[in-house]
Structure formats: C-alpha cells, structure tokens
C-alpha positions in Angstrom: 12.4 2.9 9.4 15.8 2.4 7.8 18.8 2.6 10.2 20.2 5.7 8.3 16.8 7.5 8.3 17.0 11.3 9.0 14.4 10.6 11.8 17.1 8.6 13.6 19.8 11.2 13.0 17.7 14.0 14.5 17.5 16.0 11.2 14.1 15.2 9.7 12.7 17.1 6.8 9.5 18.9 7.9 7.0 20.4 5.4 4.1 22.6 6.4 0.9 23.7 4.6 2.5 23.5 1.2 2.6 19.7 1.5 0.3 18.3 -1.1 -0.2 14.6 -0.8 -1.8 12.6 -3.7 -5.0 10.9 -2.7 -6.0 7.6 -4.4 -9.1 5.5 -4.4 -8.9 2.0 -5.8 -5.7 2.9 -7.6 -7.1 6.1 -9.2 -5.9 9.5 -8.3 -8.9 11.5 -7.0 -7.3 14.6 -5.7 -4.8 16.1 -3.3 -4.8 16.5 0.4 -3.0 19.5 2.0 -1.5 18.3 5.2 -0.9 20.5 8.2 2.6 19.1 8.7 4.4 16.1 7.1 7.7 14.7 8.6 10.0 12.9 6.2 7.1 11.6 4.1 6.4 9.2 6.9 4.3 11.0 9.5 1.2 13.2 9.0 0.5 15.7 11.8 -3.0 17.1 12.0 -3.3 20.2 14.1 -6.5 21.1 16.0 -7.7 23.8 18.4 -10.9 22.4 19.8 -12.4 22.0 23.3 -12.0 18.2 23.1 -10.9 15.8 20.4 -13.6 13.4 19.4 -14.2 10.4 17.2 -14.8 12.6 14.1 -11.3 14.0 14.4 -9.8 10.5 14.8 -11.8 9.3 11.7 -10.6 12.3 9.7 -7.0 11.5 10.4 -7.4 7.7 9.8 -9.1 8.5 6.4 -6.2 10.8 5.5 -3.8 8.0 6.3 -5.8 5.4 4.3 -6.2 7.7 1.3 -2.6 8.8 1.1 -0.8 5.6 1.9 0.9 7.1 5.0 1.0 4.8 8.0 1.6 7.1 11.0 -0.4 10.1 12.1 -0.4 12.4 15.0 -3.5 14.3 16.1 -2.5 17.3 18.2 -5.0 19.6 20.1 -3.5 22.9 21.3 -6.5 24.3 23.2 -5.3 23.5 26.7 -2.1 24.6 28.4 -0.6 21.2 27.7 -1.1 19.9 24.2 -3.1 16.6 23.8 -1.4 14.3 21.3 -2.8 11.0 20.0 -0.9 8.7 17.7 -2.5 6.5 15.1 -1.0 3.8 12.9 -2.9 2.6 9.9 
C-alpha cells in the first residue's frame, strides 16, 4: 500500500452493491461480479448471515479474489452478537 494511500489517511473510498468488478478468465472478460463492499479498489468484503461460515464461503471469496485480481478479502458473518471476520489474501 502506498504511503499516501487513503487507507493510511483514514479516509478510504467505500463502494457498496453498485460496485461492479470485471471478471477475467485467462485474459478474457467473462462477466462482472457485484461485490457487497469494496474499499479503495483494494479490499473485497463479502457479507454473510449464516449459522456458521464453512469452506464453501471461503472458496467463494477466494474465487472472487482470483477472478477479479483483488488480493485481499474479508468474509464477515453477522449472525451472532459479535461478528465473525476472516481475512484472506490471494
């Protein structure tokens, strides 16, 4: 992250459901992914409300990261009183 990045300055750009991210496969555009939240075109946040996060949720986020070229993702589950957050780096 560059030293003058908005993430370091505490003023990140955050985009919600309107965030379309181009999905590529072997260099060819195959569609768009609509992210739950994108922060500064660096972090994808995938929101869930399930009893428990499982391997399929992790695989889904990792596939999103791979297909979009983003390298950091957060998987957030809001079902319990305290949110469960898992960080992934691709």
